[in-house]
VOGU-3710 file (C-alpha; in Angstrom, 3 decimals, decimal comma):
1> mksystkdir> -14,438/-17,281/-121,060  -18,034/-16,668/-121,984  -20,377/-14,495/-119,964  -22,457/-16,525/-117,539  -25,991/-15,582/-116,700  -26,909/-15,125/-113,104  -28,891/-18,398/-112,965  -25,791/-20,302/-114,239  -23,429/-19,116/-111,459  -22,914/-20,807/-108,194
11> nvvllgstks> -20,771/-18,949/-105,604  -19,342/-21,426/-102,946  -17,199/-20,813/-99,881  -15,034/-23,862/-98,750  -15,127/-24,119/-95,012  -13,487/-26,512/-92,398  -10,854/-27,023/-89,775  -7,178/-27,036/-90,565  -6,096/-30,229/-92,297  -9,646/-31,108/-93,404
21> gkttlaeaml> -8,592/-30,875/-97,107  -10,204/-27,743/-98,423  -7,291/-26,814/-100,617  -7,078/-30,270/-102,029  -10,858/-30,303/-102,751  -10,436/-26,853/-104,471  -7,668/-28,321/-106,624  -9,885/-31,255/-107,632  -12,786/-28,914/-108,465  -10,457/-26,901/-110,666
31> yegkvidrrg> -9,342/-30,059/-112,371  -12,938/-31,172/-113,076  -13,658/-27,723/-114,358  -10,742/-27,781/-116,882  -8,974/-24,917/-115,367  -5,923/-27,059/-114,620  -4,865/-30,308/-116,328  -2,948/-31,674/-113,322  -3,748/-31,611/-109,710  -1,164/-30,070/-107,312
41> tvegrntvsd> -0,713/-30,993/-103,714  -0,211/-29,022/-100,528  2,896/-31,038/-99,719  4,247/-30,369/-103,200  3,712/-26,649/-102,775  2,109/-26,356/-106,146  -1,598/-25,906/-105,552  -3,552/-23,012/-107,238  -4,937/-21,900/-103,946  -1,964/-21,747/-101,661
51> nteieqmnqr> 0,185/-19,759/-103,953  2,008/-17,303/-101,675  5,474/-17,955/-100,308  4,406/-17,910/-96,629  1,448/-20,458/-97,420  3,811/-22,778/-99,250  6,349/-22,475/-96,492  3,832/-23,339/-93,800  1,897/-25,815/-96,043  -1,413/-24,374/-95,054
61> sifstplyae> -3,940/-21,798/-96,192  -3,395/-18,303/-94,650  -5,321/-16,169/-97,035  -8,706/-16,638/-98,612  -8,270/-17,445/-102,277  -10,894/-16,839/-104,994  -11,019/-19,475/-107,763  -13,317/-20,451/-110,628  -14,250/-23,699/-112,468  -16,500/-24,176/-115,563
71> fmdtkfniid> -18,597/-27,327/-115,117  -21,886/-28,399/-116,666  -22,361/-24,990/-118,336  -22,146/-23,459/-114,852  -19,462/-21,169/-113,483  -18,273/-22,090/-110,002  -16,828/-19,214/-108,113  -15,048/-20,920/-105,227  -13,442/-19,250/-102,195  -10,925/-21,454/-100,400
81> tpgaddfigg> -10,642/-20,139/-96,822  -8,102/-20,942/-94,051  -9,013/-23,454/-91,393  -7,378/-21,836/-88,471  -9,389/-19,504/-86,304  -6,565/-17,018/-86,447  -7,445/-16,333/-90,082  -11,253/-16,195/-89,708  -11,483/-12,913/-91,595  -11,138/-14,668/-94,834
91> avsafkvcen> -14,251/-16,745/-94,279  -16,260/-13,765/-92,955  -15,588/-11,746/-96,026  -16,542/-14,784/-98,276  -19,881/-15,061/-96,513  -20,726/-11,609/-97,866  -20,435/-12,767/-101,514  -21,247/-16,452/-101,555  -24,759/-17,998/-101,497  -23,497/-21,533/-100,568
101> gilvinaqqg> -20,964/-23,192/-98,365  -19,308/-26,564/-98,429  -18,314/-27,647/-94,908  -15,398/-30,053/-95,113  -15,099/-32,603/-92,383  -11,907/-34,634/-91,763  -12,944/-38,284/-91,697  -10,191/-38,999/-89,158  -11,408/-36,337/-86,705  -15,067/-35,855/-87,191
111> vevgteifar> -16,603/-32,544/-86,176  -13,908/-30,449/-84,607  -14,143/-27,174/-82,673  -13,206/-25,260/-85,925  -15,890/-27,240/-87,712  -18,528/-26,007/-85,230  -17,223/-22,393/-85,391  -17,589/-22,301/-89,150  -21,015/-23,803/-88,942  -21,973/-21,026/-86,538
121> yaeqynvpii> -20,629/-18,359/-88,723  -22,536/-19,801/-91,712  -25,790/-19,770/-89,702  -25,095/-16,226/-88,602  -24,700/-15,079/-92,163  -27,558/-17,208/-93,555  -25,262/-19,161/-95,844  -26,655/-22,778/-96,351  -23,976/-25,516/-96,306  -23,459/-28,958/-97,726
131> vavnqldadk> -21,244/-31,392/-95,713  -18,344/-33,089/-97,436  -16,760/-35,821/-95,398  -13,235/-35,895/-96,877  -10,149/-38,115/-96,480  -12,134/-41,338/-96,332  -9,124/-42,935/-97,901  -6,982/-42,203/-94,837  -5,975/-45,214/-92,663  -7,707/-43,819/-89,605
141> adwdmvqtsm> -10,962/-42,777/-91,445  -13,914/-43,697/-89,171  -17,277/-43,261/-90,858  -19,334/-44,239/-87,815  -17,413/-41,728/-85,580  -18,129/-38,991/-88,173  -21,779/-39,761/-88,099  -21,968/-39,756/-84,251  -20,088/-36,353/-84,032  -22,385/-34,811/-86,697
151> keafgnkpvi> -25,463/-35,988/-84,731  -23,900/-34,459/-81,454  -23,068/-31,226/-83,251  -25,872/-30,649/-85,573  -28,781/-32,707/-84,285  -31,198/-34,051/-86,915  -30,014/-31,686/-89,670  -27,498/-34,037/-91,257  -29,082/-36,338/-93,850  -26,972/-39,029/-95,597
161> vqfpvnpgas> -26,956/-38,663/-99,441  -23,883/-40,914/-99,787  -22,178/-43,549/-97,662  -18,708/-44,900/-98,199  -17,800/-48,402/-99,275  -14,546/-49,746/-97,690  -13,586/-46,490/-95,820  -9,875/-46,481/-94,968  -6,802/-47,261/-97,101  -9,009/-49,269/-99,457
171> fdgfvdvlkm> -11,653/-46,667/-99,980  -12,671/-46,682/-103,724  -16,271/-45,707/-103,938  -19,628/-44,865/-102,275  -23,303/-45,578/-102,602  -25,401/-42,558/-103,613  -28,881/-42,979/-102,230  -30,279/-40,118/-104,211  -29,192/-41,664/-107,487  -29,415/-45,244/-106,071
181> kyyhfkddsg> -26,123/-46,015/-107,729  -22,806/-47,471/-106,644  -19,950/-45,214/-107,857  -16,652/-47,060/-108,101  -13,283/-45,524/-108,760  -10,459/-47,662/-110,222  -7,598/-45,079/-109,783  -6,964/-41,496/-108,835  -8,066/-40,080/-112,139  -11,537/-39,024/-110,986
191> kredleipes> -13,116/-41,431/-113,533  -15,983/-43,284/-112,061  -18,004/-46,411/-112,862  -21,753/-46,113/-112,400  -22,721/-49,646/-111,137  -25,696/-51,260/-109,456  -25,728/-51,301/-105,669  -24,292/-54,595/-104,335  -26,871/-56,914/-102,680  -25,022/-56,649/-99,422
201> lkdeaellrq> -25,598/-52,895/-99,318  -29,127/-52,577/-100,646  -30,972/-52,731/-97,388  -28,840/-49,901/-95,847  -29,328/-47,963/-99,142  -33,039/-48,436/-99,162  -33,318/-47,284/-95,551  -31,240/-44,202/-96,088  -33,168/-43,317/-99,247  -36,435/-43,568/-97,288
211> tliekaaeyd> -35,081/-41,117/-94,712  -34,031/-38,811/-97,494  -37,456/-38,869/-99,071  -39,087/-38,119/-95,760  -36,761/-35,260/-95,108  -37,344/-33,890/-98,563  -41,141/-34,021/-98,098  -41,064/-31,970/-94,914  -40,455/-28,713/-96,829  -43,018/-28,702/-99,548
221> dtlmekffae> -46,778/-29,339/-99,115  -47,212/-30,841/-102,568  -44,342/-33,300/-101,971  -45,728/-34,184/-98,606  -49,090/-35,021/-100,121  -47,520/-37,234/-102,799  -45,344/-38,882/-100,192  -48,392/-39,807/-98,062  -50,310/-40,969/-101,082  -47,551/-43,009/-102,861
231> gvltedeirk> -44,773/-43,357/-100,441  -42,157/-42,329/-103,048  -40,630/-39,286/-104,661  -38,604/-38,849/-107,901  -34,984/-37,826/-107,790  -35,947/-34,266/-108,925  -38,660/-34,046/-106,303  -36,268/-35,199/-103,648  -33,670/-32,609/-104,794  -36,353/-29,885/-104,757
241> glgigirkge> -37,431/-30,586/-101,261  -33,715/-30,855/-99,995  -32,992/-27,599/-101,753  -35,787/-25,773/-99,720  -34,485/-27,341/-96,523  -30,872/-26,523/-97,304  -31,765/-22,848/-97,912  -33,620/-22,722/-94,666  -30,573/-24,038/-92,812  -32,486/-27,064/-91,558
251> vlpvfclsar> -30,875/-29,717/-93,773  -27,144/-30,668/-94,080  -26,809/-33,123/-96,959  -23,799/-35,323/-96,350  -21,413/-36,327/-99,172  -18,382/-38,739/-99,353  -14,964/-37,731/-100,644  -11,378/-38,350/-101,153  -10,312/-35,016/-102,641  -6,819/-36,420/-102,979
261> kdigvkrlme> -7,913/-39,183/-105,274  -10,716/-37,047/-106,868  -13,355/-39,547/-105,572  -16,808/-37,933/-105,247  -15,754/-34,476/-106,306  -17,642/-34,476/-109,546  -20,867/-35,819/-107,999  -20,575/-32,988/-105,234  -20,320/-30,426/-107,970  -23,377/-31,995/-109,880
271> ftiktsaspe> -25,476/-31,781/-106,752  -24,423/-28,230/-106,067  -25,447/-27,028/-109,468  -28,841/-28,839/-109,391  -29,742/-28,114/-105,786  -27,981/-25,150/-104,359  -28,977/-21,521/-104,839  -27,822/-19,234/-107,603  -27,249/-15,582/-106,914  -30,583/-14,629/-108,575
281> itvsatkdgr> -32,587/-15,514/-105,497  -30,726/-12,943/-103,371  -31,291/-9,414/-102,357  -28,709/-7,253/-100,599  -29,418/-4,511/-98,050  -27,989/-0,989/-98,576  -27,048/1,314/-95,743  -30,193/3,457/-96,298  -32,502/0,492/-95,993  -33,121/-0,414/-99,704
291> eiackrdapt> -32,956/-3,926/-100,976  -31,305/-4,474/-104,286  -32,088/-7,707/-106,199  -29,217/-9,511/-107,895  -30,662/-9,026/-111,447  -29,203/-8,128/-114,708  -31,768/-5,395/-115,386  -30,961/-3,592/-112,118  -28,473/-0,782/-111,755  -24,902/-1,911/-111,984
301> tlfiyktdve> -23,234/-2,316/-108,571  -20,234/-4,174/-107,228  -18,961/-4,751/-103,673  -15,321/-5,093/-102,907  -14,878/-7,860/-100,291  -11,118/-8,326/-100,433  -7,958/-6,316/-101,440  -4,503/-7,400/-102,086  -1,174/-6,292/-103,594  0,318/-8,727/-106,170
311> phlgevsyfk> 3,493/-8,756/-108,176  3,202/-7,178/-111,537  -0,408/-6,040/-110,901  -0,050/-3,822/-107,916  -3,284/-3,288/-105,843  -6,006/-5,776/-106,703  -9,623/-5,299/-105,678  -11,775/-8,473/-105,521  -15,497/-7,884/-106,034  -18,901/-9,390/-106,611
321> vmsgeldegm> -21,209/-7,928/-109,140  -24,181/-7,418/-106,877  -26,597/-6,313/-109,605  -26,622/-5,144/-113,215  -23,929/-5,802/-115,898  -20,260/-4,724/-115,406  -18,543/-3,858/-118,753  -14,904/-3,084/-119,324  -14,333/0,716/-119,275  -17,441/1,497/-117,216
331> dledaetggr> -17,396/4,527/-114,902  -18,871/3,843/-111,400  -19,189/5,933/-108,281  -18,436/5,498/-104,677  -21,588/6,718/-103,054  -20,001/7,351/-99,721  -17,326/9,701/-101,016  -18,685/10,814/-104,373  -15,442/9,684/-106,052  -15,560/8,170/-109,647
341> eristiyava> -13,696/4,983/-110,711  -13,151/3,673/-114,169  -13,083/-0,142/-114,376  -10,263/-0,502/-116,890  -9,966/-4,241/-116,777  -11,980/-7,182/-115,485  -10,572/-10,543/-114,569  -11,965/-14,038/-113,693  -9,713/-15,373/-110,963  -8,091/-18,657/-110,117
351> gakkekvsdm> -5,553/-17,887/-107,490  -2,553/-16,234/-109,169  -4,086/-16,994/-112,649  -6,169/-14,040/-113,996  -8,171/-14,379/-117,206  -9,276/-11,119/-118,818  -12,929/-10,920/-119,704  -14,959/-8,074/-121,334  -17,908/-8,174/-118,925  -19,531/-9,858/-115,915
361> lagdigctvk> -23,143/-10,197/-115,070  -25,072/-9,925/-111,811  -23,900/-12,523/-109,235  -20,355/-13,116/-110,735  -17,075/-12,710/-108,791  -13,919/-11,256/-110,233  -11,242/-8,617/-109,747  -9,944/-5,435/-111,118  -6,731/-3,298/-110,584  -5,479/0,069/-109,755
371> lragktnvtl> -8,561/1,543/-108,366  -7,867/4,783/-106,417  -10,172/3,894/-103,553  -10,767/0,147/-104,174  -10,693/-0,960/-100,536  -12,567/-3,622/-98,667  -16,275/-2,745/-97,972  -16,334/-0,190/-100,721  -19,429/-0,155/-103,005  -19,118/1,154/-106,592
381> sqpgtgisye> -22,434/1,802/-108,381  -23,854/3,554/-111,397  -23,534/7,351/-110,891  -26,517/8,972/-109,340  -27,961/5,743/-107,792  -26,466/6,436/-104,379  -26,212/2,711/-103,586  -23,891/1,694/-100,876  -24,104/-1,848/-99,310  -23,826/-2,681/-95,699
391> hikfpapkyr> -20,219/-3,359/-94,607  -18,710/-6,723/-93,566  -18,524/-6,920/-89,789  -15,253/-8,534/-88,841  -14,846/-10,318/-85,482  -13,183/-8,338/-82,643  -9,394/-9,043/-82,117  -8,266/-11,593/-79,576  -4,546/-10,992/-79,411  -2,734/-7,714/-78,560
401> tairakvqad> 0,994/-6,902/-78,775  3,120/-3,766/-78,849  5,224/-3,261/-81,944  8,175/-1,069/-82,828  10,815/-0,880/-85,510  14,216/-2,127/-84,434  15,748/0,889/-86,079  14,080/4,146/-85,185  14,699/5,486/-88,765  12,204/2,893/-89,928
411> dtklgdalsr> 9,198/4,187/-87,850  7,622/5,997/-90,826  8,155/2,945/-93,041  6,675/0,637/-90,374  3,651/2,813/-90,135  3,051/2,820/-93,946  3,544/-0,977/-94,084  1,090/-1,569/-91,175  -1,550/0,671/-92,936  -1,208/-1,308/-96,096
421> isaqdptviv> -1,437/-4,719/-94,399  -4,469/-3,608/-92,399  -6,171/-2,379/-95,562  -5,670/-5,857/-97,050  -6,806/-7,634/-93,858  -9,313/-5,704/-91,829  -8,961/-8,166/-88,937  -5,450/-6,612/-88,406  -5,944/-3,462/-86,293  -3,187/-0,923/-85,634
431> eyskelkqti> -3,483/1,945/-83,290  -1,198/4,326/-81,548  -2,263/4,647/-77,924  -1,575/8,062/-76,420  -2,428/6,583/-73,080  0,066/3,768/-73,329  2,512/5,581/-75,609  2,785/2,439/-77,677  1,797/1,236/-81,109  -0,625/-1,639/-80,477
441> lsgqgeqhin> -1,053/-4,343/-83,197  -4,123/-6,502/-82,683  -5,352/-9,584/-84,531  -7,080/-12,936/-84,133  -4,136/-14,856/-82,554  -0,340/-15,232/-82,294  -0,216/-17,031/-85,601  -2,114/-14,158/-87,251  0,368/-11,627/-85,739  3,400/-13,746/-86,750
451> vvkwrlqnef> 2,182/-13,629/-90,306  2,076/-9,899/-90,129  5,601/-9,882/-88,709  6,820/-12,096/-91,422  5,260/-9,832/-94,064  6,837/-6,790/-92,492  10,258/-8,338/-92,646  10,061/-10,099/-95,995  7,727/-7,983/-98,141  8,377/-4,569/-96,661
461> kvevelfppk> 11,892/-5,065/-95,384  11,182/-3,640/-91,896  12,709/-5,350/-88,927  10,463/-5,253/-85,978  10,125/-6,041/-82,248  7,061/-7,401/-80,561  6,749/-7,087/-76,869  3,969/-7,199/-74,167  1,689/-4,140/-74,319  1,049/-2,027/-71,323
471> ipyretitkv> -2,331/-2,452/-69,661  -4,783/0,496/-69,693  -5,298/0,588/-66,020  -7,679/3,204/-64,473  -7,274/4,985/-61,118  -10,064/6,017/-58,764  -10,676/6,746/-55,116  -12,801/5,097/-52,430  -13,205/7,851/-49,749  -13,349/11,584/-49,069
481> ataeyrhkkq> -10,230/13,614/-48,815  -9,193/17,261/-48,786  -6,032/19,175/-49,662  -4,842/22,625/-50,229  -1,833/23,828/-52,208  -0,256/27,292/-52,623  1,741/27,921/-55,741  4,063/30,931/-55,256  6,960/31,935/-57,449  8,834/35,196/-57,607
491> sggagqfgev> 11,299/35,868/-60,425  12,179/39,438/-61,096  9,116/41,557/-61,656  5,927/39,686/-61,980  5,300/36,596/-59,786  2,950/33,694/-59,787  0,475/33,109/-56,993  -2,479/30,821/-56,632  -3,945/28,818/-53,785  -6,596/26,130/-54,040
501> hllicpiveg> -8,519/24,287/-51,375  -10,533/21,324/-52,571  -12,353/18,187/-51,526  -12,701/14,954/-53,602  -14,994/11,940/-53,200  -15,860/8,922/-55,317  -18,751/8,738/-57,697  -20,383/5,453/-56,853  -23,414/4,194/-58,748  -26,413/3,954/-56,545
511> vpftnkfkid> -24,876/6,212/-53,882  -26,864/9,524/-53,709  -25,173/12,819/-54,203  -24,264/14,826/-51,048  -22,628/18,252/-50,453  -22,271/17,755/-46,723  -18,933/16,792/-45,476  -16,631/17,005/-42,419  -13,754/19,474/-43,135  -11,098/20,159/-40,528
521> gkdttlniks> -13,211/18,296/-38,050  -16,313/20,398/-38,644  -19,596/19,406/-40,325  -19,761/21,600/-43,436  -22,394/22,128/-46,101  -20,744/23,323/-49,303  -22,707/26,021/-51,164  -22,615/25,043/-54,904  -22,362/28,122/-57,127  -21,947/26,122/-60,430
531> qesynldwgg> -21,302/22,682/-61,540  -19,951/20,865/-64,618  -20,137/17,132/-65,476  -17,979/15,339/-68,033  -18,255/11,848/-69,493  -14,558/11,102/-70,022  -13,258/9,704/-73,247  -11,626/6,780/-71,380  -14,734/5,877/-69,396  -16,239/7,062/-66,171
541> klefyncvvg> -17,058/10,589/-65,093  -15,543/13,846/-63,596  -17,938/16,178/-61,773  -16,576/19,657/-60,937  -18,272/21,965/-58,405  -17,348/25,639/-57,649  -18,168/26,262/-53,998  -15,966/29,295/-53,425  -17,785/32,025/-51,361  -16,682/35,528/-50,561
551> gaidarfmpa> -14,667/36,136/-53,675  -11,645/34,226/-52,464  -11,009/33,115/-55,990  -12,400/34,973/-59,025  -14,643/32,983/-61,199  -12,390/33,642/-64,160  -9,805/31,286/-62,583  -12,182/28,326/-62,364  -11,466/27,051/-65,894  -7,703/27,142/-64,949
561> ilkgimekmt> -8,394/25,127/-61,791  -10,506/22,609/-63,836  -7,624/22,394/-66,384  -5,113/21,517/-63,752  -7,415/18,819/-62,317  -8,049/17,379/-65,768  -4,330/17,226/-66,489  -3,909/15,095/-63,434  -6,869/12,932/-64,436  -5,108/12,078/-67,720
571> egpltgsyar> -1,986/11,050/-65,768  -3,086/9,618/-62,477  -0,962/9,952/-59,382  -0,560/6,177/-58,784  0,672/4,724/-62,092  0,239/7,505/-64,579  -3,007/5,835/-65,888  -6,303/7,708/-66,576  -8,394/8,553/-63,380  -12,148/8,342/-63,343
581> dirvfvydgk> -15,312/8,553/-61,351  -14,324/11,468/-59,042  -16,245/14,543/-57,739  -14,183/17,631/-57,037  -15,431/20,540/-54,805  -13,318/23,648/-54,884  -14,395/25,382/-51,665  -11,695/27,949/-50,809  -8,377/29,537/-51,800  -6,483/32,711/-52,245
591> mhpvdsneis> -5,487/34,946/-54,994  -3,145/38,030/-55,388  -4,321/41,150/-57,161  -1,100/41,318/-59,178  0,622/37,949/-59,317  -2,390/35,605/-59,805  -2,764/34,285/-63,346  -4,051/31,193/-65,119  -0,854/29,086/-64,883  -0,722/29,717/-61,107
601> fvlaarnafk> -4,101/28,134/-60,553  -3,488/25,328/-63,116  -0,339/24,337/-61,017  -2,042/24,850/-57,711  -5,126/22,746/-58,599  -3,007/19,989/-60,100  -0,879/19,537/-56,974  -3,834/19,852/-54,646  -5,658/17,246/-56,484  -2,611/14,991/-56,548
611> eafrnagpki> -2,323/15,228/-52,673  -6,022/14,733/-52,003  -6,030/11,746/-54,405  -3,268/10,013/-52,486  -5,248/10,365/-49,167  -8,587/9,264/-50,670  -7,971/5,461/-50,569  -6,745/5,380/-54,022  -7,410/2,286/-56,034  -6,050/0,883/-59,269
621> mepiynlevl> -8,696/-0,660/-61,582  -8,012/-3,060/-64,365  -9,963/-4,058/-67,586  -11,973/-7,216/-67,219  -13,044/-9,299/-70,271  -15,841/-11,791/-70,670  -14,245/-14,979/-71,944  -15,940/-17,956/-73,658  -13,805/-21,065/-74,241  -15,079/-23,841/-76,493
631> tpgeymgacm> -13,104/-27,090/-75,981  -13,372/-30,912/-76,501  -14,278/-32,625/-73,109  -10,832/-34,179/-72,600  -9,232/-30,787/-72,272  -11,841/-29,242/-69,840  -9,765/-29,838/-66,815  -6,640/-28,343/-68,263  -8,548/-25,297/-69,472  -10,179/-24,766/-66,139
641> sdlqnrraii> -6,845/-24,999/-64,293  -5,170/-22,543/-66,650  -7,986/-19,978/-66,253  -7,873/-20,181/-62,481  -4,054/-19,530/-62,658  -4,981/-16,333/-64,632  -7,248/-14,833/-61,767  -10,360/-15,769/-63,701  -13,769/-15,995/-62,097  -15,694/-18,956/-63,553
651> egmasekgfe> -19,213/-17,931/-64,231  -20,626/-21,054/-65,929  -19,919/-24,300/-67,609  -22,217/-26,221/-70,061  -22,081/-28,895/-72,731  -23,055/-27,795/-76,219  -23,154/-29,815/-79,399  -20,497/-32,314/-78,129  -18,197/-29,761/-76,718  -17,665/-28,068/-73,409
661> vikarvplae> -18,249/-24,284/-72,892  -16,627/-22,436/-70,115  -17,642/-18,771/-69,419  -15,399/-16,692/-67,318  -14,318/-13,157/-66,339  -10,538/-12,588/-66,759  -8,260/-9,564/-66,267  -6,798/-8,375/-69,551  -3,387/-8,416/-67,822  -3,631/-12,278/-67,640
671> lyrystalss> -4,672/-12,705/-71,239  -1,344/-11,947/-73,116  -0,619/-14,852/-75,387  -3,666/-16,738/-74,212  -4,530/-17,965/-77,634  -1,085/-19,631/-77,771  -1,478/-21,234/-74,410  -4,968/-22,516/-75,088  -3,752/-23,949/-78,389  -0,940/-25,687/-76,564
681> lssgsatfnm> -2,845/-27,255/-73,822  -5,713/-28,448/-76,159  -3,419/-29,665/-79,036  -4,985/-26,821/-81,149  -8,560/-28,047/-80,804  -9,983/-25,389/-78,517  -10,957/-21,841/-79,279  -12,248/-18,749/-77,480  -13,797/-15,408/-77,955  -13,541/-12,314/-75,658
691> qfadyqpvpg> -15,265/-9,100/-75,068  -14,591/-6,126/-72,866  -16,860/-6,210/-69,746  -15,868/-3,414/-67,261  -13,220/-2,181/-64,887  -12,761/-3,715/-61,495  -10,365/-2,999/-58,618  -7,141/-5,014/-58,616  -6,238/-7,256/-55,676  -4,145/-5,556/-52,927
701> dvqakllaey> -1,033/-7,631/-53,779  -1,336/-6,750/-57,522  -1,750/-3,057/-56,644  1,321/-3,059/-54,369  3,361/-4,632/-57,277  2,159/-2,050/-59,792  2,906/0,844/-57,411  6,427/-0,516/-56,924  6,988/-0,870/-60,582  5,792/2,680/-61,323
711> aahdsnde> 7,967/4,081/-58,575  10,955/2,271/-60,018  10,114/3,562/-63,427  9,998/7,143/-62,187  13,214/6,675/-60,426  14,915/5,458/-63,524  13,518/8,331/-65,514  15,069/10,782/-63,071
//
């Protein structure tokens, strides 16, 4: 393979809902680019893109796959991404390294929720997109429905470049209003006939071309002046105007395809080459605020956007050359760590096929192997330049489960395997919760987690169990309470003695501080000698006040008292959860000149705090999440009913781009397997996102149940 200059490279991410035909389109593009001489099929389990065992088994894309094709003296770098929301990480990483996107729409379904989600991400990452309406050869293909759904979803942005002739089982061509040609296909070979537009379609073609011209003229003053003067634009002028609109995200050119029959694929690639952006127009932001242009004469830098482990190769790092020229054997530096890496080999990538090349220029995408620190989000640059690009920001997880090895002896093996999987897929998050005493595995949905489980069992040979995670409840109080506790122990010589009297009250936002209380039936003002305030790691506050007068307890024992209270804050009296938002006033006590020591006051304080807590209107608090559900209108009622059964508080409903949006506050305890439930009741067409909001008291019946469960647990432990 020759070295391609930056201007002759097009980096394209394929986007679209599940079953829209992205992988089939990728296969046709590789065929047109002479990478393969025969097109595979998803059903035949022989596509270049879906090349892993689990993808072939499920007949769907699960991982993003880098590919390339050489076409019209241009190198297409193509990243085929999964269509399911559960695997959105692949698309997000692709946005970092691609200047263009092709949004594939299923002609049988129109714009789906998944389509809208990908369009949102593309807009967020400033990746312009071309729309490819695929599967126009399907029996249920409906061109009019597709146009209506695009209008609802994207407003006036879609502009028809092609319209189909005979959509459905007889689909065999389309009219291209940019070229003003009728392209006819006799068979599935991809060979086309360039014909004159039939008389019956000329009026429609002329009308759509006029719309195309008007749209193109909007984005260039010179073109606008010519349009007003002459009423026409040339093909190149139309393409120029559309290109500006596309890059601004204000134009969505619409193309017609049957990727399965290779109808329209070549024309889509031609348009992409002539109209879409090359990497040379881009600049990338570094962590220290610099902007690096994608130019050959700039310092050499590459950004690793994906890592994998492959048979016979080991660890593979997929990268984009962000600037400069990358040569085989070049030494580069990780500016964040100072570590050096030698690029021993460079490959152009088409799925499992790797073609060794000697160099790559700015803007190109490839891979290398056996880097010591070649993980996702790592920048390698010429030594001394200090260049490190901003990291990819992956979406927050939407599904949590607890995980453990079926055999305890495999615990270490499981930990290592999860670390490797998380490094390859940053949307897989693994953490051991000291609070919950569980290993928590988080991802984008149950399908996502099931893939992780499959990999653990089949690739790493670790049998695992998944089970509901504990909920990180919080405990607090609602009123004032006092308690005293004497710890006394005599064993042989030295004994233990410590007595603590304390008062606790809740910290409530907006309620002013007071040191005046009724203690033992008497109005008392506590004399504060010292105070300490702590913002707790788990949220909320602890305020600690020393109000002891007359030397009843030496100041040297106050740290021990605080330690005892903090110990009980980390294991609350109600359910063993973290406690928060409490003021503690130590106002009296006793000590012994010989037997008092630190441990005595730790134990006395801990038990006094526990007793006071139980008498202070204790309340269990639960984490609440803000939930946003995006669903087709026909599933709105089912989604609402399900949320209400989950103790949700509905905060708003709206229609947006042809879909219904539900906003609600939902307890985390009610969201286990929610992604699965939502998929089931919406036939897989709804999606959601969630974000932690705050902690709120649980209802009385829920608290009673939790207390009973904790009491039973304690009893069993005994």
